FIVO-142082 format. One record per residue (C-alpha): residue number from 0; x, y, z. Coordinates in Angstrom, 3 decimals, padded with zeros to 6 digits, always signed. Layout:
N
{NUM; {X; Y; Z}}
...
// end
This chain:
268
{0; {+099.571; +055.525; +218.931}}
{1; {+098.938; +055.432; +215.283}}
{2; {+100.825; +057.354; +212.593}}
{3; {+097.805; +059.157; +212.525}}
{4; {+097.532; +059.900; +215.843}}
{5; {+100.932; +061.137; +215.576}}
{6; {+100.361; +064.100; +212.891}}
{7; {+097.185; +065.666; +214.415}}
{8; {+099.420; +065.959; +218.120}}
{9; {+101.952; +067.099; +216.480}}
{10; {+099.204; +069.984; +214.519}}
{11; {+098.311; +070.823; +218.197}}
{12; {+101.512; +071.516; +219.663}}
{13; {+102.249; +073.374; +216.474}}
{14; {+098.660; +075.679; +217.100}}
{15; {+099.404; +075.811; +220.315}}
{16; {+102.716; +077.447; +219.871}}
{17; {+102.407; +080.092; +217.053}}
{18; {+102.374; +082.509; +219.451}}
{19; {+105.421; +082.025; +221.210}}
{20; {+107.782; +080.352; +218.711}}
{21; {+108.033; +079.288; +214.640}}
{22; {+105.784; +077.398; +212.937}}
{23; {+106.359; +073.741; +213.300}}
{24; {+108.237; +072.369; +210.616}}
{25; {+109.113; +067.995; +209.037}}
{26; {+111.831; +066.653; +206.638}}
{27; {+110.054; +065.312; +203.964}}
{28; {+111.043; +064.077; +199.975}}
{29; {+109.184; +064.222; +197.428}}
{30; {+108.246; +061.592; +195.563}}
{31; {+106.891; +060.987; +191.672}}
{32; {+104.487; +058.103; +190.550}}
{33; {+104.535; +059.517; +186.591}}
{34; {+106.902; +061.151; +184.407}}
{35; {+105.579; +065.574; +185.352}}
{36; {+103.279; +064.204; +187.982}}
{37; {+102.665; +065.947; +190.683}}
{38; {+104.828; +065.449; +193.878}}
{39; {+103.924; +064.252; +196.821}}
{40; {+105.649; +064.039; +200.306}}
{41; {+106.879; +061.460; +201.800}}
{42; {+108.530; +061.236; +205.830}}
{43; {+111.600; +059.537; +205.058}}
{44; {+112.418; +058.085; +208.128}}
{45; {+116.178; +058.723; +208.494}}
{46; {+116.719; +056.055; +205.073}}
{47; {+119.367; +058.307; +203.575}}
{48; {+117.709; +059.345; +199.802}}
{49; {+118.621; +061.569; +196.961}}
{50; {+116.537; +062.642; +193.771}}
{51; {+117.041; +059.834; +191.088}}
{52; {+116.363; +057.163; +194.126}}
{53; {+113.732; +054.596; +193.410}}
{54; {+110.896; +054.146; +196.754}}
{55; {+108.107; +052.411; +198.384}}
{56; {+105.303; +054.233; +199.839}}
{57; {+101.939; +054.094; +201.175}}
{58; {+099.618; +055.926; +199.755}}
{59; {+095.454; +056.187; +199.056}}
{60; {+095.524; +054.155; +196.173}}
{61; {+097.897; +051.411; +198.543}}
{62; {+101.128; +050.311; +198.032}}
{63; {+103.415; +052.504; +195.098}}
{64; {+107.084; +052.967; +193.536}}
{65; {+108.103; +056.151; +193.475}}
{66; {+111.067; +058.186; +192.666}}
{67; {+112.445; +060.672; +194.478}}
{68; {+112.872; +064.047; +192.920}}
{69; {+113.407; +065.714; +196.040}}
{70; {+115.556; +065.257; +198.858}}
{71; {+115.124; +065.050; +202.274}}
{72; {+114.127; +069.223; +203.011}}
{73; {+112.185; +070.547; +205.865}}
{74; {+108.573; +071.874; +204.838}}
{75; {+106.416; +073.749; +207.143}}
{76; {+104.531; +071.216; +208.243}}
{77; {+101.028; +072.573; +207.416}}
{78; {+102.652; +072.440; +203.972}}
{79; {+101.754; +068.646; +204.439}}
{80; {+098.817; +066.849; +203.408}}
{81; {+097.828; +064.224; +206.716}}
{82; {+098.428; +061.920; +208.115}}
{83; {+102.230; +062.450; +206.495}}
{84; {+102.802; +058.514; +205.134}}
{85; {+106.740; +057.752; +205.865}}
{86; {+108.705; +056.367; +203.365}}
{87; {+108.531; +051.937; +203.140}}
{88; {+111.937; +051.641; +202.257}}
{89; {+114.341; +051.710; +199.072}}
{90; {+113.376; +049.981; +196.780}}
{91; {+115.335; +047.048; +195.834}}
{92; {+116.279; +045.821; +192.326}}
{93; {+113.473; +043.082; +192.770}}
{94; {+111.105; +045.896; +193.092}}
{95; {+112.114; +047.529; +189.844}}
{96; {+111.950; +044.501; +188.190}}
{97; {+108.226; +043.804; +189.265}}
{98; {+107.400; +047.838; +188.283}}
{99; {+108.954; +047.185; +184.655}}
{100; {+107.129; +043.781; +184.700}}
{101; {+104.274; +046.103; +186.119}}
{102; {+104.449; +048.569; +183.153}}
{103; {+104.596; +045.971; +181.150}}
{104; {+101.398; +043.875; +182.570}}
{105; {+100.000; +047.559; +181.762}}
{106; {+100.412; +047.521; +178.005}}
{107; {+099.102; +043.861; +177.842}}
{108; {+096.050; +045.119; +179.169}}
{109; {+095.524; +048.206; +177.453}}
{110; {+095.103; +046.148; +173.989}}
{111; {+092.465; +043.954; +175.735}}
{112; {+090.379; +047.026; +177.666}}
{113; {+089.975; +048.197; +173.967}}
{114; {+088.863; +044.827; +172.511}}
{115; {+086.225; +045.270; +174.911}}
{116; {+085.755; +048.564; +174.528}}
{117; {+084.837; +048.348; +170.240}}
{118; {+082.593; +044.850; +171.320}}
{119; {+080.307; +047.012; +173.348}}
{120; {+080.730; +050.310; +170.967}}
{121; {+081.377; +052.596; +174.043}}
{122; {+081.916; +056.248; +172.258}}
{123; {+085.020; +056.229; +174.723}}
{124; {+089.015; +056.389; +173.992}}
{125; {+090.949; +054.909; +176.230}}
{126; {+094.057; +056.370; +176.663}}
{127; {+096.590; +055.260; +179.690}}
{128; {+096.738; +052.421; +181.943}}
{129; {+098.323; +052.008; +184.951}}
{130; {+098.749; +048.881; +187.951}}
{131; {+099.547; +050.007; +191.566}}
{132; {+102.582; +048.631; +192.735}}
{133; {+100.689; +045.490; +194.987}}
{134; {+098.296; +044.765; +191.217}}
{135; {+095.733; +045.708; +194.316}}
{136; {+093.845; +047.962; +191.948}}
{137; {+093.757; +048.340; +187.727}}
{138; {+093.359; +052.019; +186.720}}
{139; {+091.828; +052.635; +183.113}}
{140; {+092.720; +055.908; +181.801}}
{141; {+090.080; +057.388; +179.119}}
{142; {+087.938; +060.239; +177.745}}
{143; {+084.946; +060.821; +176.213}}
{144; {+082.644; +063.332; +175.333}}
{145; {+079.430; +062.495; +177.364}}
{146; {+078.920; +060.589; +180.571}}
{147; {+079.465; +056.628; +179.926}}
{148; {+077.835; +053.787; +181.123}}
{149; {+080.810; +051.076; +181.204}}
{150; {+079.319; +048.874; +184.342}}
{151; {+079.608; +046.041; +181.594}}
{152; {+082.798; +046.377; +180.778}}
{153; {+084.229; +046.997; +184.418}}
{154; {+082.780; +043.619; +184.690}}
{155; {+084.472; +042.223; +181.736}}
{156; {+087.548; +043.358; +182.635}}
{157; {+087.180; +042.479; +186.992}}
{158; {+086.665; +038.477; +185.478}}
{159; {+089.031; +039.112; +183.315}}
{160; {+092.103; +040.433; +185.486}}
{161; {+090.495; +039.341; +188.990}}
{162; {+091.548; +042.456; +190.699}}
{163; {+089.390; +045.905; +191.156}}
{164; {+088.965; +047.640; +188.679}}
{165; {+088.906; +051.285; +187.673}}
{166; {+087.856; +053.430; +184.983}}
{167; {+088.561; +057.260; +185.594}}
{168; {+087.895; +059.719; +183.196}}
{169; {+089.929; +062.676; +181.962}}
{170; {+090.070; +066.610; +180.331}}
{171; {+091.882; +066.979; +176.829}}
{172; {+094.810; +068.580; +178.854}}
{173; {+095.167; +065.234; +181.063}}
{174; {+095.296; +063.836; +178.026}}
{175; {+098.204; +065.739; +176.176}}
{176; {+099.702; +064.920; +179.303}}
{177; {+099.770; +061.444; +179.751}}
{178; {+100.073; +061.195; +175.477}}
{179; {+103.119; +063.810; +174.805}}
{180; {+103.845; +065.893; +171.689}}
{181; {+104.608; +068.904; +170.208}}
{182; {+104.270; +071.986; +171.270}}
{183; {+103.884; +074.833; +168.309}}
{184; {+106.915; +075.906; +169.564}}
{185; {+108.970; +073.270; +168.676}}
{186; {+109.889; +071.427; +171.811}}
{187; {+108.197; +068.912; +174.085}}
{188; {+105.077; +069.568; +176.146}}
{189; {+105.753; +070.960; +179.301}}
{190; {+102.833; +069.050; +180.893}}
{191; {+104.376; +066.020; +180.066}}
{192; {+108.069; +066.577; +180.819}}
{193; {+108.617; +069.044; +183.853}}
{194; {+105.126; +071.018; +184.512}}
{195; {+103.399; +069.003; +187.895}}
{196; {+100.521; +071.098; +187.961}}
{197; {+097.606; +072.401; +185.673}}
{198; {+097.486; +076.484; +186.736}}
{199; {+094.116; +078.291; +185.236}}
{200; {+095.429; +080.420; +182.246}}
{201; {+092.962; +083.521; +181.123}}
{202; {+092.894; +085.421; +177.292}}
{203; {+094.011; +088.155; +179.796}}
{204; {+097.926; +087.029; +179.986}}
{205; {+097.799; +086.660; +175.903}}
{206; {+096.197; +090.508; +176.145}}
{207; {+098.365; +091.885; +179.052}}
{208; {+101.335; +089.797; +176.849}}
{209; {+099.928; +091.997; +173.280}}
{210; {+099.843; +088.735; +171.372}}
{211; {+097.372; +087.947; +169.236}}
{212; {+093.852; +086.823; +170.762}}
{213; {+094.006; +083.954; +167.290}}
{214; {+092.726; +080.894; +169.595}}
{215; {+095.264; +079.103; +166.624}}
{216; {+098.572; +080.745; +167.494}}
{217; {+097.237; +080.878; +171.663}}
{218; {+096.049; +076.744; +171.700}}
{219; {+098.390; +073.905; +172.367}}
{220; {+097.960; +070.601; +171.174}}
{221; {+095.231; +070.316; +173.834}}
{222; {+092.840; +072.897; +172.445}}
{223; {+093.571; +074.628; +175.511}}
{224; {+095.148; +078.056; +175.895}}
{225; {+099.387; +077.355; +175.778}}
{226; {+100.325; +076.665; +180.094}}
{227; {+103.392; +079.159; +179.165}}
{228; {+101.390; +082.097; +178.916}}
{229; {+101.588; +082.269; +182.124}}
{230; {+104.902; +082.391; +182.702}}
{231; {+106.015; +085.424; +181.639}}
{232; {+102.550; +086.735; +183.300}}
{233; {+103.937; +087.807; +186.535}}
{234; {+106.551; +089.947; +184.926}}
{235; {+103.744; +091.942; +182.885}}
{236; {+101.142; +092.006; +185.784}}
{237; {+104.612; +094.033; +187.952}}
{238; {+104.901; +096.145; +185.096}}
{239; {+102.128; +097.223; +183.716}}
{240; {+103.058; +100.289; +181.700}}
{241; {+105.376; +099.486; +178.812}}
{242; {+107.523; +101.301; +176.063}}
{243; {+105.050; +101.389; +173.319}}
{244; {+106.527; +099.885; +170.339}}
{245; {+108.399; +100.708; +167.702}}
{246; {+109.673; +103.602; +170.671}}
{247; {+113.127; +105.330; +169.366}}
{248; {+115.070; +106.980; +172.244}}
{249; {+115.257; +110.485; +172.942}}
{250; {+118.150; +113.214; +172.699}}
{251; {+118.689; +112.548; +176.732}}
{252; {+118.277; +108.978; +175.808}}
{253; {+121.424; +108.880; +173.189}}
{254; {+120.186; +109.539; +169.824}}
{255; {+123.017; +108.886; +168.729}}
{256; {+123.161; +105.498; +169.253}}
{257; {+119.136; +105.007; +168.351}}
{258; {+117.958; +104.241; +165.123}}
{259; {+116.857; +107.458; +163.273}}
{260; {+119.643; +108.746; +164.374}}
{261; {+123.185; +110.455; +163.271}}
{262; {+124.844; +108.864; +161.259}}
{263; {+127.502; +106.192; +162.896}}
{264; {+130.926; +106.120; +161.558}}
{265; {+131.520; +102.575; +159.258}}
{266; {+133.877; +100.379; +161.335}}
{267; {+137.642; +100.703; +159.793}}
// end
C-alpha cells in the first residue's frame, strides 16, 4: 500500500466515523525551509525531534533540508495536506555541510544570473536564488513590472548548471520578506523574522483604529499596507464602541482623581 493510499484510507475511515466519535487525529511536526517561511507538517514516524533540529524531508520540489519549529503534536487529519509525508531522517553533520555548500553555490549562481540578465537586457530584478537539497532544481526569484520573456535566459542557465531551472516572479511583499529590512517602527520586518503567511490587510482596519489615512504613515517598505494593522484589529472588532478622546471621568467615576478635578495635595 502506498503512502497516498494509506492517507486516503484514513480519510475515508474518518468520514465514516464522524457521527460515531471525534475526528481522526495524527501526530506531526512543523518544519520550515526558510527563516519566517511557511510551516509545513510532516509525520515524525517515531523519530525523536524537538524545535531547532534539522531534518531531511520529501516535498513536492524534491528532497529538502528543513528546521523543526513545532514540536510533535496531534492535529486533526483534515488540517494537513494529503498525502502527509514523513520525515526521512534527522539531518546528519554531512547533511548540514551539504546544505551550507548549497547556500554558497546559490550565492555564486546569483552573480552568474545577474550577469546573464544584463547580457540579455531583460527588465527584471533578481532577488534570491535557492538550490533544492538534492540539487535537482535551482529556483531564481525575481521581480518585474510586467511579463518577461526569459526563455533564452533559462537556456543559458541550464547549460551552465546542468540541472532543472525555475524562474519565479514574486510580488513586492515577497521581495521585502526575502530581502529583510527595518520597518517604520525601527524593528526588523515582521515578514522576514517571524510572520509565516501574509494575511489580507484593508484600509478599513486603519479607519477602525482611528489611525491617520496618510499612505506614507500606514504603509510598509514594500509600499503595501503594514501587516501590523491586522494585529489589533480583532480587539477593535470585538469592542465596536470606544471612549472618545480626552474623555474626563465624571463625579461617579472618581472626579477627584480625574484630570481637571479637585486639586490633589502635594506629596510631602
